[in-house]
N, CA, C and O of each residue as an XYZ file, in Angstrom:
704
protein
N       7.425     -3.037      3.624
C       6.648     -1.923      4.009
C       6.802     -0.302      3.627
O       7.857     -0.224      2.996
N       6.371      0.648      3.708
C       6.427      1.833      3.566
C       6.580      2.581      4.810
O       5.727      2.454      5.688
N       7.714      3.446      4.990
C       7.695      3.928      6.382
C       7.554      5.540      6.290
O       8.390      6.198      5.670
N       6.168      6.286      7.110
C       6.109      7.764      7.118
C       6.596      7.887      8.479
O       5.820      7.573      9.382
N       7.811      8.313      8.779
C       8.550      8.905      9.966
C       8.384     10.406     10.067
O       8.853     11.066      9.140
N       7.832     10.987     10.979
C       7.369     12.291     11.419
C       7.998     12.691     12.735
O       8.109     11.819     13.596
N       8.372     13.781     12.953
C       8.940     14.262     14.416
C       8.124     15.500     14.855
O       7.757     16.398     14.096
N       7.907     15.430     16.096
C       7.439     16.331     16.984
C       8.103     16.857     18.178
O       8.227     16.262     19.248
N       8.529     18.068     17.880
C       9.728     18.485     19.018
C      10.997     17.767     19.005
O      11.601     17.527     20.050
N      11.439     17.401     17.801
C      12.608     16.460     17.577
C      12.738     16.601     15.952
O      11.873     16.649     15.078
N      14.043     16.643     15.904
C      14.596     16.471     14.322
C      14.950     14.965     14.219
O      15.753     14.363     14.932
N      14.177     14.446     13.163
C      14.478     13.177     12.639
C      15.634     13.120     12.086
O      15.894     13.717     11.041
N      16.475     12.380     12.736
C      18.141     12.271     12.086
C      17.975     11.138     11.532
O      16.979     10.456     11.774
N      19.120     10.677     10.528
C      19.213      9.704      9.811
C      19.382      8.402     10.485
O      18.977      7.339     10.013
N      19.977      8.530     11.568
C      20.582      7.392     12.527
C      19.154      7.268     13.293
O      19.117      6.135     13.773
N      18.283      7.789     13.518
C      16.917      7.485     14.141
C      15.972      6.755     13.173
O      15.457      5.694     13.527
N      15.691      7.358     11.794
C      15.371      6.881     10.745
C      15.766      5.331     10.376
O      14.858      4.569     10.043
N      16.942      4.927     10.429
C      17.589      3.761     10.566
C      17.286      2.895     11.661
O      17.100      1.701     11.427
N      17.221      3.279     12.669
C      16.892      2.703     13.813
C      15.551      1.944     13.696
O      15.318      0.744     13.844
N      14.819      2.866     13.423
C      13.140      2.530     13.156
C      13.057      1.504     12.480
O      12.590      0.454     12.923
N      13.640      1.707     10.937
C      13.311      0.914      9.852
C      13.945     -0.306     10.363
O      13.226     -1.304     10.407
N      15.242     -0.414     10.785
C      15.770     -1.935     11.464
C      14.853     -2.448     12.193
O      14.369     -3.546     11.918
N      14.494     -1.772     13.175
C      13.766     -2.423     14.067
C      12.079     -3.056     13.854
O      11.643     -4.139     14.243
N      11.502     -2.181     13.253
C      10.288     -2.472     12.418
C      10.384     -3.211     11.470
O       9.390     -3.764     11.001
N      11.623     -3.384     10.975
C      11.967     -4.140      9.841
C      11.692     -5.576     10.169
O      11.243     -6.388      9.359
N      11.943     -5.785     11.209
C      11.733     -7.016     11.896
C      10.203     -7.746     11.416
O      10.089     -8.918     11.058
N       9.324     -6.957     11.490
C       7.842     -6.890     11.083
C       7.423     -7.326      9.741
O       6.341     -7.889      9.572
N       8.366     -7.046      8.639
C       8.047     -7.032      7.185
C       7.348     -8.400      6.938
O       6.327     -8.600      6.280
N       8.097     -9.275      7.590
C       7.470    -10.796      7.455
C       6.098    -10.983      7.263
O       5.610    -11.707      6.395
N       5.246    -10.065      8.401
C       3.965    -10.332      8.754
C       3.092     -9.355      7.492
O       1.871     -9.206      7.446
N       3.936     -8.870      6.694
C       3.070     -7.840      5.776
C       3.125     -7.898      4.376
O       4.075     -8.538      3.926
N       2.452     -7.461      3.679
C       2.583     -7.218      2.266
C       3.381     -6.129      2.045
O       3.222     -5.165      2.794
N       4.436     -6.057      0.939
C       5.329     -5.046      0.663
C       4.725     -3.370      0.572
O       5.460     -2.424      0.857
N       3.336     -3.198      0.147
C       2.741     -1.927      0.155
C       1.932     -1.304      1.470
O       1.303     -0.250      1.556
N       2.160     -2.260      2.385
C       1.473     -1.687      3.653
C       2.539     -0.485      4.293
O       3.748     -0.388      4.503
N       1.339      0.343      4.461
C       2.026      1.537      5.105
C       2.403      1.794      6.875
O       1.534      1.931      7.736
N       3.611      1.811      7.079
C       3.540      2.090      8.622
C       3.785      3.721      8.791
O       4.425      4.398      7.987
N       3.162      4.205      9.968
C       3.087      5.636     10.434
C       3.711      5.621     11.579
O       3.378      4.869     12.494
N       4.773      6.528     11.653
C       5.725      6.621     12.687
C       5.934      7.900     13.203
O       6.536      8.702     12.489
N       5.425      8.352     14.669
C       5.230      9.663     14.922
C       6.745      9.600     16.313
O       6.668      8.869     17.301
N       7.792     10.392     16.069
C       8.823     10.313     17.245
C       8.408     11.979     17.699
O       8.204     12.960     16.984
N       8.389     11.834     19.037
C       7.998     13.399     19.874
C       8.941     13.115     21.176
O       9.270     12.066     21.728
N       9.160     14.128     21.368
C       9.614     14.543     22.666
C       8.774     15.816     23.936
O       8.501     16.991     23.692
N       8.575     15.174     25.051
C       7.736     15.920     25.687
C       8.381     15.849     27.237
O       8.375     14.787     27.859
N       8.871     16.937     27.729
C       9.534     16.948     29.031
C      10.416     15.862     29.136
O      10.297     15.082     30.081
N      11.211     15.725     28.360
C      12.197     14.834     28.443
C      11.568     13.334     28.504
O      12.107     12.466     29.190
N      10.672     13.145     27.924
C      10.093     11.738     27.741
C      10.103     11.383     26.262
O       9.339     11.983     25.507
N      10.868     10.510     25.836
C      11.254     10.125     24.082
C      10.017      9.072     23.839
O      10.031      7.918     24.269
N       9.084      9.577     23.179
C       7.863      9.001     22.688
C       7.860      8.730     21.411
O       8.219      9.587     20.603
N       7.382      7.273     20.954
C       7.486      6.860     19.740
C       5.909      6.279     19.445
O       5.389      5.466     20.210
N       5.335      6.717     18.435
C       3.745      6.129     18.193
C       4.020      5.346     16.837
O       4.783      5.832     16.002
N       3.473      4.292     16.658
C       3.446      3.542     15.311
C       2.013      3.134     15.132
O       1.411      2.577     16.050
N       1.352      3.442     13.778
C       0.413      2.881     13.308
C       0.384      2.246     12.244
O       1.025      2.612     11.259
N      -0.358      1.195     12.264
C      -0.430      0.352     10.874
C      -1.788     -0.005     10.550
O      -2.338     -0.888     11.208
N      -2.418      0.604      9.570
C      -3.640      0.324      9.183
C      -3.669     -0.731      8.206
O      -3.042     -0.744      7.147
N      -4.665     -1.864      8.770
C      -4.663     -3.112      7.962
C      -6.249     -3.351      7.509
O      -7.081     -2.869      8.278
N      -6.698     -3.987      6.438
C      -8.028     -4.188      6.254
C      -8.885     -4.494      7.371
O      -8.719     -5.539      8.000
N      -9.924     -3.543      7.716
C     -10.652     -3.769      9.198
C     -10.251     -3.333     10.220
O     -11.104     -3.126     11.084
N      -8.801     -3.016     10.542
C      -8.609     -2.542     11.969
C      -7.263     -1.879     11.611
O      -6.554     -1.821     10.605
N      -7.213     -1.330     13.069
C      -5.802     -0.491     13.109
C      -4.868     -1.439     14.239
O      -5.316     -1.804     15.326
N      -3.516     -1.741     13.747
C      -2.346     -1.926     14.822
C      -1.606     -0.978     15.133
O      -0.879     -0.334     14.376
N      -1.806     -0.800     16.648
C      -1.067      0.767     17.248
C      -0.580      0.585     18.424
O      -1.146     -0.125     19.255
N       0.418      1.139     18.623
C       1.338      1.245     19.729
C       1.810      2.440     20.144
O       2.236      3.197     19.272
N       1.833      2.775     21.235
C       3.031      4.115     21.856
C       3.786      3.512     22.858
O       3.418      2.541     23.519
N       5.066      4.219     22.986
C       5.812      3.781     23.917
C       6.721      5.073     24.598
O       6.983      5.986     23.815
N       7.088      5.169     25.638
C       7.980      6.173     25.934
C       8.858      5.757     26.862
O       8.571      4.756     27.519
N      10.072      6.434     27.087
C      10.801      5.998     28.075
C      11.974      7.404     27.731
O      11.802      8.181     26.792
N      12.978      7.476     28.576
C      14.062      8.334     28.576
C      15.077      8.742     27.722
O      15.799      9.739     27.708
N      14.941      7.355     26.718
C      15.635      7.312     25.738
C      15.024      6.368     24.500
O      14.556      5.230     24.494
N      15.280      7.518     23.292
C      14.405      7.304     21.907
C      14.576      5.757     21.628
O      13.601      5.064     21.338
N      15.835      5.253     21.726
C      16.191      3.793     21.023
C      15.596      2.844     21.893
O      15.256      1.780     21.377
N      15.364      3.040     23.338
C      14.593      2.050     23.961
C      13.000      2.063     23.871
O      12.212      1.135     24.055
N      12.814      3.112     23.605
C      10.968      3.407     23.171
C      10.854      2.536     21.702
O       9.853      1.887     21.398
N      11.950      2.639     20.941
C      11.794      1.907     19.721
C      11.867      0.597     19.683
O      11.406     -0.099     18.778
N      12.573      0.120     20.873
C      12.694     -1.420     21.024
C      11.205     -1.872     21.672
O      10.609     -2.883     21.299
N      10.807     -1.135     22.498
C       9.631     -1.186     23.087
C       8.394     -1.450     22.247
O       7.737     -2.489     22.324
N       8.159     -0.554     21.538
C       7.426     -0.392     20.555
C       7.100     -1.887     19.571
O       6.013     -2.408     19.320
N       8.352     -2.262     19.198
C       8.269     -3.165     18.256
C       8.062     -4.523     19.027
O       7.633     -5.489     18.396
N       8.360     -4.633     20.403
C       7.767     -5.923     21.022
C       6.440     -5.798     21.471
O       5.961     -6.869     21.843
N       5.677     -4.790     21.553
C       4.322     -4.505     21.894
C       3.731     -4.967     20.481
O       2.969     -5.933     20.516
N       4.001     -4.381     19.246
C       3.288     -4.709     18.165
C       3.451     -5.821     17.541
O       2.677     -6.228     16.675
N       4.591     -6.478     17.972
C       4.664     -8.264     17.448
C       3.742     -8.917     18.525
O       3.110     -9.883     18.097
N       3.556     -8.626     19.692
C       2.383     -9.295     20.703
C       1.101     -9.224     19.994
O       0.442    -10.249     19.815
N       0.610     -7.793     19.477
C      -0.772     -7.423     18.961
C      -0.547     -8.272     17.630
O      -1.259     -9.276     17.628
N      -0.015     -8.181     16.877
C       0.146     -9.414     15.542
C      -0.290    -10.696     16.011
O      -1.262    -11.276     15.527
N       0.382    -11.128     16.906
C       0.029    -12.711     17.002
C      -1.300    -12.856     17.675
O      -1.949    -13.856     17.371
N      -1.815    -12.005     18.555
C      -3.110    -12.138     18.595
C      -3.859    -11.669     17.731
O      -5.034    -12.030     17.808
N      -3.533    -10.852     16.772
C      -4.747    -10.406     15.765
C      -4.787    -11.584     14.862
O      -5.906    -11.852     14.426
N      -3.752    -12.382     14.469
C      -3.501    -13.524     13.749
C      -4.585    -14.617     14.297
O      -5.340    -15.233     13.545
N      -4.552    -14.756     15.618
C      -5.419    -15.701     15.835
C      -6.878    -15.360     15.850
O      -7.737    -16.231     15.985
N      -7.145    -14.124     15.715
C      -8.645    -13.792     15.319
C      -8.976    -14.106     13.701
O     -10.066    -14.215     13.140
N      -8.167    -14.166     13.388
C      -8.265    -13.990     11.884
C      -9.363    -15.120     11.030
O      -8.752    -16.072     10.543
N     -10.442    -15.126     10.862
C     -11.392    -16.378     10.551
C     -11.082    -16.727      9.139
O     -10.927    -17.919      8.875
N     -10.951    -15.657      8.009
C     -10.769    -16.278      6.827
C      -9.838    -15.102      6.363
O     -10.119    -13.906      6.288
N      -8.535    -15.810      6.038
C      -7.410    -15.178      5.788
C      -7.351    -14.552      4.451
O      -6.425    -13.778      4.207
N      -8.293    -14.823      3.519
C      -8.397    -14.008      2.350
C      -9.532    -12.950      2.479
O      -9.589    -12.112      1.579
N     -10.269    -12.899      3.297
C     -11.332    -11.954      3.352
C     -10.609    -10.878      4.589
O     -10.777     -9.661      4.509
N     -10.026    -11.334      5.403
C      -9.676    -10.572      6.623
C      -8.374    -10.024      6.477
O      -8.153     -8.835      6.710
N      -7.449    -10.867      6.083
C      -6.139    -10.712      5.986
C      -5.096    -10.316      4.853
O      -3.917    -10.650      4.744
N      -5.991     -9.393      3.930
C      -5.490     -9.055      2.705
C      -4.150     -8.350      2.988
O      -3.199     -8.544      2.230
N      -4.054     -7.616      3.954
C      -2.736     -6.782      3.919
C      -1.512     -7.640      4.487
O      -0.415     -7.087      4.569
N      -1.669     -9.045      4.905
C      -0.775     -9.892      5.410
C      -0.080    -10.403      4.529
O      -0.550    -10.169      3.415
N       1.300    -11.306      4.503
C       1.884    -12.132      3.341
C       1.156    -13.197      3.756
O       0.485    -13.319      4.781
N       1.395    -14.142      2.652
C       1.057    -15.321      2.873
C       1.940    -16.236      3.653
O       1.441    -17.341      3.866
N       3.122    -16.033      4.122
C       4.287    -16.388      4.865
C       3.554    -16.270      6.210
O       3.525    -17.227      6.984
N       3.084    -15.342      6.431
C       2.631    -15.150      8.107
C       1.346    -15.819      8.254
O       1.117    -16.388      9.321
N       0.557    -15.826      7.410
C      -0.747    -16.523      7.419
C      -0.697    -17.921      7.439
O      -1.655    -18.544      7.898
N       0.394    -18.559      6.956
C       0.425    -19.747      6.899
C       1.483    -20.502      8.192
O       1.567    -21.710      8.412
N       2.164    -19.470      8.871
C       3.389    -19.685      9.527
C       2.702    -20.446     10.803
O       1.645    -19.915     11.141
N       3.020    -21.377     11.438
C       2.374    -22.082     12.459
C       2.612    -21.277     13.934
O       3.720    -20.756     14.066
N       1.783    -21.160     14.894
C       1.927    -20.350     16.027
C       1.945    -21.611     17.090
O       1.072    -22.479     17.096
N       3.055    -21.579     17.973
C       3.118    -22.119     19.220
C       1.712    -22.219     20.047
O       1.227    -23.246     20.520
N       1.150    -20.820     20.105
C       0.116    -20.370     21.068
C      -1.369    -20.725     20.396
O      -2.413    -20.376     20.948
N      -1.340    -21.399     19.246
C      -2.553    -21.631     18.484
C      -3.571    -22.069     19.213
O      -3.337    -22.842     20.142
N      -4.652    -21.731     18.978
C      -5.949    -21.810     19.687
C      -6.828    -22.829     19.147
O      -8.044    -22.637     19.120
N      -6.185    -24.133     18.619
C      -6.856    -25.144     17.970
C      -7.782    -25.642     19.103
O      -7.558    -25.499     20.305
N      -9.098    -26.384     18.423
C      -9.963    -27.147     18.972
C      -9.402    -28.319     19.432
O      -8.772    -29.017     18.638
N      -9.566    -28.754     20.944
C      -8.860    -30.169     21.373
C     -10.405    -30.335     22.184
O     -11.049    -29.654     22.982
N     -10.597    -31.758     21.427
C     -11.821    -32.589     22.234
C     -11.034    -33.512     23.137
O     -10.236    -34.351     22.719
N     -11.384    -33.245     24.678
C     -10.935    -33.989     25.669
C     -11.625    -34.872     26.253
O     -11.157    -35.514     27.194
N     -12.891    -35.062     25.781
C     -13.929    -35.948     26.373
C     -14.760    -36.467     25.213
O     -15.031    -35.600     24.383
N     -15.216    -37.661     24.972
C     -16.308    -38.214     24.363
C     -16.993    -38.980     25.041
O     -16.402    -39.826     25.713
N     -18.456    -38.913     25.067
C     -19.427    -39.581     25.610
C     -20.174    -40.485     24.611
O     -20.591    -40.026     23.548
N     -20.343    -41.803     24.970
C     -21.190    -42.515     24.044
C     -22.501    -43.111     25.025
O     -22.354    -43.618     26.137
N     -23.670    -42.931     24.383
C     -24.828    -43.404     25.051
C     -25.817    -43.855     24.120
O     -25.963    -43.434     22.972
N     -26.651    -44.958     24.837
C     -27.611    -45.539     23.677
C     -28.776    -44.599     23.741
O     -29.206    -44.166     24.810
N     -29.330    -44.263     22.449
C     -30.410    -43.351     21.774
C     -31.823    -44.266     21.826
O     -31.857    -45.258     21.098
N     -32.761    -44.020     22.503
C     -33.476    -44.848     22.640
C     -34.925    -43.776     21.852
O     -35.141    -42.647     22.294
N     -35.624    -44.264     20.891
C     -36.814    -43.498     20.237
C     -37.663    -43.103     20.988
O     -38.212    -43.892     21.758
N     -38.003    -41.713     20.953
C     -39.086    -41.174     21.636
C     -39.758    -40.009     21.019
O     -39.269    -39.535     19.993
N     -40.889    -39.470     21.563
C     -41.306    -38.144     20.809
C     -40.824    -36.983     21.886
O     -40.504    -37.193     23.056
N     -40.850    -35.732     21.217
C     -40.016    -34.657     21.837
C     -40.644    -34.530     23.212
O     -39.920    -34.433     24.203
N     -41.949    -34.525     23.303
C     -42.488    -34.246     24.918
C     -41.740    -35.484     25.626
O     -41.090    -35.036     26.571
N     -41.625    -36.601     25.534
C     -40.865    -37.322     26.326
C     -39.323    -37.046     26.255
O     -38.597    -37.825     26.873
N     -38.773    -36.047     25.584
C     -37.318    -35.913     25.326
C     -37.575    -34.995     26.483
O     -36.997    -35.307     27.524
N     -38.343    -33.902     26.506
C     -38.066    -32.679     27.382
C     -38.436    -33.319     28.937
O     -37.890    -32.810     29.916
N     -39.278    -34.325     29.086
C     -39.317    -34.778     30.637
C     -38.014    -35.476     30.779
O     -37.524    -35.272     31.890
N     -37.275    -36.257     29.983
C     -36.155    -36.735     30.283
C     -34.978    -35.794     30.765
O     -34.236    -35.988     31.728
N     -34.970    -34.693     29.847
C     -34.054    -33.521     29.782
C     -34.409    -32.986     31.453
O     -33.418    -32.939     32.181
N     -35.506    -32.662     31.968
C     -35.822    -32.145     33.177
C     -35.217    -33.320     34.148
O     -34.395    -32.988     35.002
N     -35.569    -34.530     34.041
C     -35.267    -35.356     35.238
C     -33.831    -35.278     35.350
O     -33.393    -35.320     36.500
N     -32.726    -35.139     34.088
C     -31.548    -35.159     34.205
C     -30.890    -33.732     34.835
O     -29.834    -33.588     35.450
N     -31.749    -32.889     34.510
C     -31.152    -31.345     35.094
C     -30.519    -30.745     33.805
O     -29.914    -29.691     33.999
N     -30.533    -31.056     32.953
C     -29.948    -30.740     31.545
C     -30.587    -29.329     30.867
O     -31.767    -29.031     31.053
N     -29.746    -28.562     30.123
C     -30.364    -27.526     29.212
C     -30.640    -28.104     28.151
O     -31.413    -27.470     27.433
N     -30.236    -29.269     27.695
C     -30.671    -29.737     26.132
C     -30.683    -31.037     26.164
O     -30.017    -31.566     27.054
N     -31.322    -31.773     25.357
C     -31.180    -33.429     25.436
C     -31.010    -33.699     24.039
O     -31.575    -32.856     23.343
N     -30.362    -34.682     23.344
C     -30.126    -35.424     22.009
C     -31.182    -36.588     22.263
O     -31.232    -37.215     23.322
N     -31.982    -36.796     21.226
C     -32.734    -37.833     21.212
C     -33.228    -38.139     19.817
O     -33.510    -37.261     19.001
N     -33.330    -39.662     19.554
C     -33.722    -39.997     18.336
C     -35.541    -39.895     18.290
O     -36.283    -40.496     19.067
N     -35.994    -38.947     17.135
C     -37.467    -38.779     17.412
C     -38.106    -39.821     16.669
O     -37.721    -40.073     15.527
N     -39.173    -40.537     17.278
C     -39.642    -41.679     16.785
C     -40.724    -41.163     15.519
O     -41.046    -41.785     14.507
N     -41.088    -40.003     15.906
C     -42.169    -39.655     14.740
C     -41.355    -39.358     13.228
O     -41.691    -39.756     12.113
N     -40.390    -38.673     13.544
C     -39.551    -38.166     12.269
C     -38.409    -39.377     11.965
O     -38.074    -39.552     10.793
N     -37.899    -40.091     12.876
C     -37.170    -41.055     12.769
C     -35.929    -40.434     12.358
O     -35.347    -40.733     11.315
N     -35.452    -39.393     13.354
C     -34.386    -38.728     12.921
C     -33.798    -38.134     14.432
O     -34.594    -37.912     15.344
N     -32.373    -37.912     14.590
C     -31.701    -37.128     15.871
C     -32.144    -35.813     15.859
O     -32.121    -35.078     14.871
N     -32.585    -35.497     17.068
C     -32.938    -34.262     17.323
C     -33.007    -33.851     18.694
O     -33.369    -34.652     19.556
N     -32.644    -32.497     19.010
C     -32.561    -31.921     20.423
C     -33.520    -31.005     20.557
O     -34.006    -30.284     19.686
N     -33.803    -31.080     21.862
C     -34.655    -30.451     22.600
C     -33.598    -29.446     23.392
O     -32.420    -29.761     23.559
N     -34.253    -28.014     23.924
C     -33.456    -27.466     24.608
C     -34.429    -26.715     25.351
O     -35.619    -26.713     25.036
N     -33.836    -25.903     26.592
C     -34.871    -24.995     27.668
C     -34.617    -23.619     26.968
O     -33.600    -23.411     26.306
N     -35.537    -22.756     27.142
C     -35.720    -21.477     26.539
C     -35.822    -20.559     27.893
O     -35.658    -21.242     28.904
N     -36.001    -19.486     28.088
C     -36.412    -18.618     28.582
C     -37.845    -18.646     29.321
O     -38.664    -19.346     28.725
N     -38.183    -18.200     30.170
C     -39.895    -18.604     30.447
C     -40.320    -19.898     30.468
O     -41.493    -20.146     30.188
N     -39.447    -20.880     30.797
C     -40.162    -22.649     30.918
C     -40.570    -22.708     29.584
O     -41.782    -22.903     29.496
N     -40.035    -22.618     28.596
C     -40.684    -22.807     27.362
C     -39.309    -24.009     26.581
O     -38.177    -24.000     27.064
N     -39.593    -24.750     25.626
C     -38.757    -25.577     25.398
C     -38.484    -25.084     23.723
O     -39.203    -24.377     23.016
N     -37.300    -25.679     23.434
C     -37.358    -25.500     21.933
C     -36.674    -26.874     21.139
O     -35.849    -27.594     21.700
N     -37.119    -27.084     19.872
C     -36.873    -28.423     19.187
C     -35.686    -28.170     18.083
O     -35.939    -27.216     17.347
N     -34.489    -28.805     17.828
C     -33.713    -28.718     16.613
C     -33.919    -29.736     15.593
O     -33.483    -30.874     15.761
N     -34.518    -29.416     14.607
C     -34.514    -30.718     14.040
C     -33.571    -30.333     12.502
O     -33.771    -29.391     11.734
N     -32.719    -31.215     12.426
C     -31.821    -30.878     11.501
C     -32.133    -31.240     10.170
O     -32.894    -32.206     10.101
N     -31.735    -30.702      8.982
C     -32.166    -30.913      7.646
C     -30.853    -31.143      6.768
O     -30.040    -30.221      6.698
N     -30.624    -32.321      6.109
C     -29.510    -32.490      5.362
C     -29.918    -31.836      3.788
O     -30.990    -32.115      3.252
N     -29.190    -31.193      3.334
C     -29.129    -30.574      1.868
C     -28.007    -30.867      1.067
O     -27.925    -30.407     -0.072
């Protein structure tokens, strides 16, 4: 990662630069080498503030923290950004399209808070052949919003569903 560290109303000493690079360096495993990290340190009325911005493809990871000690602020901002990264990782749908700025290791790393789909219940039922109108009647009798049935006309599995305005829809899957 490349660090751009600037200061407002504060001289950015070598010790502060080292502290920022060491603390935010823990996040290097999440990013490619050429990812740019913009860090702004500032002092406002005895409040030590740090702002970290990491632009990634299609998004920005950003956090700012303040406390009475700059080193405490640096620790706090690192924790916040790591939490944001874990949330962002869960939202990545296509790792190559959306995650170009992230390292392969981060994308392949297993997350204990993984939002994997878990099927908890399976229903089995007999499907009797019927036409779509009869399926709509059955759906109404059951009080459901949709109904899966075997269409006696097309001899395929179809779905009827309720629409707004007391109308119905029919889904006929095609296999290509």
